[in-house]
C-alpha positions as CSV (number, residue, x, y, z in Angstrom):
1,M,10.3,-8.8,-10.4
2,N,9.7,-9.2,-6.7
3,L,6.4,-10.7,-5.8
4,Q,5.4,-10.6,-2.1
5,F,2.3,-11.9,-0.4
6,F,1.4,-10.7,3.2
7,D,-0.9,-12.5,5.5
8,S,-3.7,-10.8,7.3
9,Y,-2.6,-11.6,10.8
10,T,-4.2,-8.9,12.9
11,Y,-1.4,-8.1,15.3
12,R,1.4,-8.0,12.9
13,T,2.3,-4.6,11.5
14,L,3.2,-4.7,7.8
15,E,4.4,-1.0,7.6
16,P,8.3,-1.7,7.9
17,D,8.1,-4.6,5.3
18,L,6.1,-2.4,2.8
19,Q,8.2,0.6,3.3
20,S,11.4,-1.4,2.6
21,L,9.9,-3.0,-0.6
22,M,8.6,0.5,-1.8
23,L,12.1,2.0,-1.3
24,G,13.6,-0.1,-4.1
25,A,10.4,-0.4,-6.3
26,R,10.2,1.0,-9.8
27,R,6.6,-0.3,-10.1
28,L,4.0,-1.1,-7.7
29,D,0.8,-3.3,-8.4
30,A,-1.1,-3.8,-5.2
31,A,-4.4,-5.4,-4.6
32,V,-5.6,-4.9,-1.1
33,A,-8.8,-6.3,0.5
34,L,-8.9,-3.6,3.2
35,V,-6.8,-0.6,3.8
36,T,-6.4,1.7,6.8
37,R,-5.5,5.3,6.9
38,S,-1.9,4.4,7.4
39,G,-2.1,2.0,4.5
40,V,-3.4,4.8,2.3
41,A,-0.6,7.2,3.6
42,L,2.0,4.6,2.4
43,L,0.4,4.4,-1.0
44,R,0.3,8.1,-1.2
45,Q,3.8,8.6,-0.4
46,Y,4.8,6.0,-3.1
47,L,2.7,8.0,-5.6
48,K,4.4,11.2,-4.6
49,T,7.9,10.0,-5.0
50,H,7.7,7.8,-8.0
51,R,6.9,8.7,-11.8
52,P,3.2,8.9,-12.8
53,G,1.8,5.6,-14.0
54,S,4.4,3.5,-12.0
55,A,1.6,2.2,-9.6
56,R,-1.7,0.4,-9.9
57,P,-3.2,0.2,-6.3
58,V,-6.5,-1.4,-6.0
59,A,-8.1,-1.3,-2.6
60,S,-11.3,-1.5,-0.5
61,V,-11.4,1.1,2.3
62,L,-12.5,0.2,5.9
63,P,-15.8,1.9,6.7
64,S,-14.7,2.6,10.2
65,A,-11.7,4.5,8.8
66,G,-14.0,7.1,7.1
67,P,-13.5,8.4,3.5
68,C,-10.0,8.2,2.1
69,E,-8.7,9.3,-1.2
70,I,-5.6,7.9,-2.8
């Protein structure tokens, strides 16, 4: 199991780190306080490329980003 915590520093992009982790992941459990459209896109990509039931994302969507469905 690889447990990673990411800080919420505004100017640091997390996408490269998250993509790298997701490439080798067999299961994803993610608790996210706020998620943007690009974050939703990453989660959707994971869900498309991994077996059903291998992910448990829990997130709150930013109101300014508009409605998003995972």
